[in-house]
C-alpha positions as CSV (number, residue, x, y, z in Angstrom):
1,M,0.0,0.0,0.0
2,K,2.9,2.4,0.8
3,Q,4.5,1.8,-2.6
4,I,1.1,2.3,-4.3
5,I,0.6,5.6,-2.6
6,I,4.1,6.8,-3.3
7,A,3.9,5.7,-7.0
8,S,0.5,7.3,-7.5
9,Y,1.3,10.6,-6.1
10,S,4.8,10.7,-7.7
11,F,3.0,10.6,-11.0
12,I,0.6,13.2,-10.0
13,A,3.3,15.5,-8.6
14,A,5.2,15.1,-11.9
15,V,2.3,16.1,-14.0
16,I,0.9,19.0,-12.0
17,G,3.7,21.4,-12.7
18,A,3.4,25.1,-13.3
19,G,1.6,24.6,-16.6
20,F,-1.1,22.5,-15.1
21,A,-1.4,24.1,-11.6
22,S,-1.3,27.6,-13.0
23,G,-4.2,26.8,-15.4
24,Q,-2.2,27.9,-18.4
25,E,-2.2,24.4,-20.0
26,I,-5.9,23.9,-19.2
27,M,-6.6,27.2,-21.0
28,C,-4.5,26.2,-24.0
29,Y,-5.7,22.6,-24.5
30,F,-9.2,22.5,-23.1
31,V,-10.9,25.8,-22.2
32,R,-10.4,27.3,-25.6
33,F,-12.6,24.5,-27.1
34,G,-15.5,25.3,-24.9
35,K,-17.9,22.5,-23.8
36,L,-16.1,19.9,-25.9
37,G,-13.0,20.5,-23.8
38,F,-14.5,18.2,-21.2
39,P,-14.4,15.1,-23.4
40,G,-10.8,16.0,-24.0
41,I,-10.2,15.8,-20.3
42,V,-11.8,12.3,-20.2
43,I,-9.5,11.2,-23.0
44,F,-6.5,12.6,-21.2
45,A,-7.3,10.7,-18.0
46,A,-8.0,7.5,-19.9
47,V,-4.7,7.8,-21.9
48,F,-2.8,8.4,-18.7
49,A,-4.3,5.3,-17.0
50,V,-3.7,3.0,-20.0
51,F,-0.1,4.3,-20.6
52,S,1.0,4.2,-17.0
53,F,-0.5,0.7,-16.4
54,S,1.1,-0.7,-19.6
55,V,4.5,0.6,-18.7
56,M,4.4,-0.4,-15.0
57,C,2.8,-3.8,-15.6
58,A,5.4,-4.6,-18.4
59,C,8.2,-3.8,-16.0
60,K,6.7,-6.0,-13.2
61,K,5.9,-8.9,-15.5
62,L,9.4,-9.0,-17.0
63,G,11.3,-8.2,-13.8
64,I,12.7,-4.9,-15.2
65,L,14.5,-2.8,-12.6
66,T,15.8,0.1,-14.5
67,F,14.9,2.4,-17.4
68,D,17.6,0.9,-19.5
69,G,16.1,-2.5,-18.9
70,F,12.7,-1.2,-19.9
71,L,14.2,0.0,-23.3
72,D,15.0,-3.7,-24.1
73,I,11.3,-4.2,-24.7
74,F,11.9,-2.5,-28.1
75,P,13.5,-4.9,-30.6
76,H,15.5,-2.6,-32.7
77,R,18.5,-0.5,-31.4
78,A,17.5,2.5,-33.5
79,L,14.0,2.5,-32.0
80,R,15.4,2.1,-28.5
81,N,17.8,5.1,-29.0
82,T,15.0,7.2,-30.6
83,I,12.7,6.6,-27.6
84,K,15.5,7.0,-25.0
85,Y,16.8,10.3,-26.3
86,S,13.4,11.7,-27.3
87,I,12.2,11.2,-23.7
88,G,15.3,13.0,-22.5
89,I,14.7,15.9,-24.8
90,F,11.0,16.2,-23.8
91,A,11.9,16.1,-20.2
92,F,14.4,18.9,-20.8
93,A,11.7,21.0,-22.4
94,V,9.6,20.6,-19.3
95,Y,12.6,21.4,-17.1
96,A,13.2,24.7,-19.0
97,V,9.5,25.6,-18.7
98,M,9.5,25.0,-15.0
99,I,12.5,27.2,-14.4
100,S,10.8,29.9,-16.4
101,A,7.7,29.6,-14.3
102,A,9.7,29.6,-11.1
103,G,11.2,33.0,-12.1
104,G,7.8,34.4,-12.9
105,I,6.1,33.5,-9.6
106,G,9.2,34.4,-7.6
107,A,9.3,37.9,-9.1
108,M,5.6,38.4,-8.2
109,I,6.1,38.5,-4.5
110,T,9.8,39.3,-4.0
111,P,11.9,42.3,-4.9
112,L,14.1,40.0,-7.0
113,S,14.1,40.0,-10.8
114,Q,12.6,37.2,-12.8
115,P,16.0,35.9,-14.1
116,L,17.5,35.9,-10.5
117,C,14.5,34.0,-9.1
118,A,14.7,31.5,-11.9
119,L,18.5,31.1,-11.3
120,I,17.9,30.4,-7.6
121,C,15.3,27.8,-8.3
122,A,17.5,26.1,-10.9
123,I,20.5,25.9,-8.6
124,F,18.3,24.5,-5.7
125,C,16.8,21.8,-8.0
126,A,20.2,20.9,-9.4
127,L,21.5,20.3,-5.9
128,L,18.5,18.0,-5.1
129,L,19.0,16.1,-8.4
130,C,22.6,15.4,-7.5
131,R,21.2,13.1,-4.7
132,G,19.8,10.7,-7.4
133,A,16.5,9.9,-9.1
134,D,15.2,7.5,-6.5
135,G,15.3,10.2,-3.8
136,V,13.5,12.6,-6.1
137,F,10.7,10.1,-6.8
138,N,10.1,9.5,-3.0
139,I,10.1,13.3,-2.3
140,N,7.5,13.7,-5.1
141,G,5.3,11.0,-3.6
142,I,5.0,12.9,-0.3
143,L,4.5,16.3,-2.0
144,G,2.0,14.9,-4.5
145,V,-0.5,14.2,-1.7
146,I,-0.3,17.8,-0.3
147,L,-0.6,19.3,-3.8
148,T,-3.5,17.2,-4.9
149,V,-5.5,18.0,-1.7
150,G,-4.6,21.7,-1.8
151,I,-5.4,22.3,-5.5
152,I,-8.7,20.5,-5.2
153,A,-9.6,22.5,-2.1
154,C,-8.8,25.8,-3.8
155,C,-10.8,24.8,-6.9
156,M,-13.8,24.0,-4.8
157,Y,-13.6,27.3,-2.9
158,I,-13.4,29.3,-6.1
159,L,-16.3,27.5,-7.6
160,R,-18.3,28.1,-4.5
161,Y,-17.7,31.9,-4.6
162,R,-17.5,32.3,-8.4
163,E,-18.4,35.7,-10.0
164,H,-19.6,34.5,-13.4
165,H,-21.9,31.8,-14.7
166,A,-21.5,31.6,-18.5
167,F,-19.4,29.0,-20.5
168,S,-17.4,29.8,-23.7
169,Q,-18.4,28.5,-27.1
170,A,-17.8,24.9,-27.9
171,V,-15.6,23.5,-30.7
172,S,-13.7,20.3,-31.2
173,A,-10.8,19.5,-28.8
174,L,-10.1,15.8,-29.2
175,S,-6.8,16.0,-31.0
176,D,-5.4,18.5,-28.5
177,S,-6.3,16.2,-25.6
178,Y,-4.0,13.5,-27.1
179,I,-1.3,16.1,-27.8
180,Y,-1.6,17.2,-24.2
181,S,-1.2,13.6,-23.1
182,G,1.8,13.2,-25.3
183,Y,4.1,15.8,-23.8
184,N,2.9,15.1,-20.2
185,L,3.4,11.4,-20.3
186,I,6.4,10.7,-22.5
187,S,8.7,12.5,-20.1
188,L,7.3,10.4,-17.2
189,T,8.3,7.1,-18.8
190,P,11.5,6.7,-16.7
191,V,9.5,7.5,-13.6
192,M,6.9,4.8,-14.4
193,A,9.6,2.2,-15.3
194,V,11.5,2.7,-12.0
195,L,8.5,2.8,-9.8
196,G,6.7,0.0,-11.6
197,S,9.6,-2.3,-10.7
198,R,8.9,-1.7,-7.0
199,L,5.2,-2.7,-7.1
200,G,4.1,-6.1,-5.9
201,S,1.9,-7.2,-8.7
202,G,0.0,-6.2,-11.9
203,R,-3.0,-5.4,-9.6
204,A,-0.9,-2.9,-7.8
205,A,0.1,-1.3,-11.2
206,A,-3.7,-1.1,-12.0
207,A,-4.3,0.5,-8.6
208,V,-1.6,3.1,-9.1
209,S,-2.6,4.0,-12.7
210,G,-6.3,4.1,-11.9
211,S,-6.0,6.2,-8.7
212,S,-3.6,8.7,-10.2
213,A,-5.7,9.0,-13.4
214,A,-8.8,9.6,-11.3
215,A,-7.1,12.3,-9.2
216,L,-5.8,14.1,-12.3
217,F,-9.3,13.9,-13.9
218,V,-10.9,15.5,-10.8
219,M,-8.3,18.3,-10.7
220,T,-8.4,18.9,-14.5
221,A,-12.2,19.0,-14.6
222,L,-12.5,21.4,-11.7
223,M,-9.9,23.8,-13.2
224,Y,-11.6,23.5,-16.6
225,G,-14.9,24.5,-15.1
226,I,-13.5,27.4,-13.2
227,L,-11.4,28.8,-16.2
228,S,-14.3,28.3,-18.6
229,I,-16.4,30.6,-16.4
230,Y,-13.9,33.3,-16.3
231,A,-12.3,33.1,-19.7
232,H,-12.7,36.2,-21.9
233,K,-14.3,38.0,-19.0
234,V,-11.3,38.5,-16.7
235,D,-7.6,39.2,-17.6
236,L,-6.1,35.9,-16.3
237,G,-2.5,36.6,-17.1
238,E,0.2,33.9,-17.3
239,F,-0.9,32.1,-14.2
240,P,-4.8,32.0,-14.5
241,M,-5.6,30.0,-11.3
242,L,-3.3,32.1,-9.2
243,T,-5.0,35.2,-10.5
244,L,-8.4,33.9,-9.6
245,A,-7.3,32.7,-6.2
246,Y,-6.1,36.3,-5.4
247,R,-9.4,37.7,-6.7
248,Q,-11.2,35.7,-4.0
249,N,-8.9,36.9,-1.1
250,S,-5.3,37.3,-0.2
251,A,-5.2,34.3,2.0
252,L,-6.4,32.0,-0.7
253,G,-4.0,33.6,-3.1
254,A,-1.1,33.0,-0.8
255,F,-2.2,29.4,-0.2
256,Y,-2.4,28.7,-4.0
257,Y,0.9,30.4,-4.5
258,V,2.5,27.8,-2.2
259,M,0.7,25.1,-4.1
260,L,2.0,26.4,-7.4
261,A,5.5,26.7,-6.1
262,G,5.4,23.1,-4.9
263,A,4.1,22.0,-8.2
264,I,7.0,23.7,-10.0
265,I,9.5,22.0,-7.7
266,T,8.0,18.5,-8.1
267,T,7.9,18.7,-11.9
268,L,11.4,20.2,-12.0
269,L,12.7,17.2,-10.0
270,S,10.8,14.6,-11.9
271,S,11.8,16.0,-15.3
272,G,15.4,16.3,-14.1
273,G,15.3,12.7,-12.9
274,S,14.0,11.6,-16.3
275,I,16.8,13.5,-18.1
276,A,19.3,11.9,-15.8
277,E,17.9,8.4,-16.5
278,S,17.7,9.0,-20.3
279,F,21.2,10.3,-20.7
280,G,22.8,8.2,-18.0
281,F,24.2,10.8,-15.6
282,D,22.3,10.0,-12.4
283,K,24.1,11.4,-9.3
284,K,26.8,13.1,-11.5
285,P,26.9,16.8,-10.5
286,L,28.7,18.2,-13.6
287,P,26.2,17.1,-16.2
288,V,23.3,17.9,-13.9
289,F,24.5,21.5,-13.6
290,A,25.4,21.7,-17.3
291,V,21.8,20.7,-18.3
292,T,20.4,23.1,-15.7
293,S,22.5,26.0,-17.1
294,I,21.2,25.4,-20.7
295,A,17.6,25.1,-19.4
296,Y,18.0,28.3,-17.5
297,L,19.1,30.2,-20.6
298,L,16.1,28.8,-22.6
299,S,13.7,29.7,-19.8
300,G,14.2,33.4,-20.7
301,A,11.8,32.9,-23.6
302,G,8.9,33.3,-21.1
303,F,6.5,30.8,-19.5
304,G,3.4,31.4,-21.6
305,R,5.4,31.3,-24.9
306,L,7.1,28.1,-23.9
307,V,3.8,26.4,-23.0
308,N,2.2,27.4,-26.3
309,T,5.2,26.5,-28.5
310,A,7.7,24.0,-27.1
311,Y,5.0,22.0,-25.3
312,R,2.8,21.8,-28.4
313,F,5.7,20.7,-30.6
314,C,6.8,18.1,-28.0
315,G,3.2,17.0,-27.7
316,I,2.7,16.1,-31.3
317,A,5.9,14.0,-31.3
318,G,5.1,12.7,-27.9
319,A,1.7,11.5,-28.9
320,F,3.3,9.4,-31.6
321,L,5.9,7.9,-29.3
322,L,3.2,7.4,-26.6
323,T,1.3,5.1,-29.0
324,I,4.4,3.1,-29.9
325,I,5.5,2.6,-26.3
326,T,2.0,1.5,-25.3
327,I,1.7,-1.1,-28.1
328,F,5.1,-2.6,-27.3
329,C,4.4,-2.7,-23.6
330,I,1.0,-4.5,-24.1
331,R,2.8,-7.0,-26.5
332,A,5.4,-7.6,-23.8
333,I,2.7,-8.2,-21.1
334,F,0.9,-10.8,-23.3
335,K,4.1,-12.5,-24.2
336,A,5.1,-12.7,-20.5
337,E,1.6,-14.2,-19.7
338,K,1.9,-16.9,-22.4
339,E,5.4,-17.9,-21.1
340,K,4.1,-18.6,-17.6
């Protein structure tokens, strides 16, 4: 049960970074499609559950203990390398976005500049990453519980005391929901592979994937409802949910600020761990700080711009790789069952 809880909330903590917790991703990928954004949320949760279960169950059935061992599922070396380094690149994109977001929210409440706040956060996370990916995943499991409860509570409060009642116009959102799943899940593959090996059975993998997908669905649906109410009526800025929390009262705004800061840290750590697993420099300070330095330089492009450009590009490629990985994992599971 302990491993199920840690694994579930490690996944959730990894997904609910600044893009998710701020509401910026929900605006870009769901709210702009109006009422049909909700089916997109259902698809996102379903894809998350299927993908996470297939990866973790394959690792458990085959006795895989590492991300490199997981890559042996794929028969061709070229395919293995493509998936391995693509995951590293996608995780790096998330890493840069989170550093940019850290600078933005830091500058909001401190006298420090955005670049300096981003630099402080980058150095802090690089130091934590030097401790190794396993420690990062355990930290995220604990923080994930706090963030999930906190974000849901804030959403319920804002819905209770909302100021508007109209929803935006509906258009199709199905393709964007899969793109959204792509960039969110591909970078989590090393996390799923490592944690999947610790689970006791395939049922535990199903429990982890189902519970984490359900929690993500609830949070996404609540934020979608809130942002749909306020979209085009209020200037939401780069951090829409934070803006709305402060509109309610300063106490709620301060609380949500802490939730957003925590979400940034957890996603920074998980994406950093995925980069280390993909490129093989876990617990090696020099490459960790080198990657962090490059990400810091790219973060200067701005949070909103990175979410709308880098994430979308990664999402299209990620959705394709997501399908390939899921297919091979399911094949590996069936093969393992037949060999019993």
